[in-house]
Residue, then its C-alpha position, 0 to 999 in steps of 0.5 A: x302259456x296253458x297247453x304249451x310244452x316249452x317255454x320259448x322265452x328261454x330260447x329267446x334269451x339265450x346269450x351264450x350259445x358260442x360256449x356250446x357250439x360243438x353240436x350245432x357245429x356238428x349239425x351244420x357240417x352235416x347239412x352243408x355236406x348235403x346241400x353240396x350233393x344236390x344237383x342245382x345251384x342255389x340263389x338266396x338261403x334262409x338259415x333259422x337257428x343260432x347265429x354264432x361265429x363258428x356256425x357262420x363259418x360253416x354257412x359260408x361254405x355253401x357259397x349261398x348268400x343267406x339271411x340269418x334269423x334267429x329268436x335271440x337278439x344276443x346272437x345279432x342275427x340278420x332278423x330278430x324272428x321267433x317265426x319265419x313267415x315275413x319271408x313269404x316265397x323269397x328264398x329257394x333254400x331254407x335251413x333250420x337247425x335245432x329250433x323245430x325240437x322246441x316248437x310247440x306246433x312242430x307241423x305250424x313251424x314246418x308250415x311256416x319254413x315252407x312258406x318262406x320257400x318259392x316253387x321247388x325250393x329245397x328245405x333241410x333241417x335238423x331236430x332233436x328226436x327220441x333218444x337225445x339225452x338218454x343218459x341224462x333222463x335216466x339219471x334224473x329218473x332213477x335220482x327222483x325215485x330214489x329220494x322222493x319215490x316219484x318221477x318228474x318230466x325234467x327232460x323234454x320229450x321229443x319225437x321219433x323219425x316216423x313222427x318228424x316224416x309225418x309232420x314234413x308230409x302234413x306241413x305240405x312239403x313234397x318228396x319228404x325224407x328223414x333219416x337219423x344221425x347220433x352225436x356223442x359227446x363227453x362231459x367231465x361233470x353233470x354241472x358241465x352238461x347242464x351249463x352247455x344246455x343253459x347256454x343254448x336255451x335248452x335249460x329249463x326250456x319245459x313250461x311246466x317245471x318241478x323244482x329240482x333240489x340240489x341233492x337230485x343232482x348229486x344223486x343223478x351225477x353218482x347214477x350217471x357215473x355209474x352207468x353211463x361213464x366211459x373208461x376215463x370217467x368222463x359222462x356220456x351224452x347222447x344226442x340224436x337228431x332227425x334230418x329232414x329234407x322236403x321241397x316246396x310243391x311244384x307242378x314240374x317236380x318228380x312225383x313218388x310212385x303210386x304204392x303197388x306199382x313197382x313192376x320189379x320186386x325188391x328182392x329181385x333188384x337186391x340180387x342184381x346189385 
């Protein structure tokens, strides 16, 4: 595990993802809407990520025959796989939902997704990015400082939107595009939030973990309620996702314009709208 940020064992052994589907379903619905906007017909899709009943229902709305791959055997996917390379150039649509965020080498993971696509195939993904669980991070840091005078990394760091865009390009995708979507959820207690993170295999996923005394969570919850509670006394939890899209290269694809080749100034174009 040396040099690894994430312990993928936690992802492979998750067994209760369906108990915490609310955020994943929101991501899947967003991706399904984006597929519907693409003016082409897809023949076969690869979907990598949680394979819960609620998610399968959303993916069914896309209307594309799909192979579901998940690293967690308990979810009963079509293929139990932590990587997708066995499907070399087998699909014209590939989707990844919240798996890239905990990849130890995101560029390699994206490259494997690209490798599953036929020429001119489309990749769509959602990956947690910076700002995710900011309230939890802040509360744990304050609790650590109050109890020990130090601070430990207890919430995984995530890349920002620009870094995800760079990773798409480095992985060899053509026409890479990244934008950001925020999903807000509230919880009655800190324990409820932590239970959801455990259910989807995201609690304790850091390879290097510092033991957390029980009193740490009591102090963290007190800070959470004082600084990140809503009017009803519930705890706000923000999840920020980078939505990624890119195409497997094909000679006939549209090419991005060379920088500096525009003949109309952006200012003038906006005035004409």
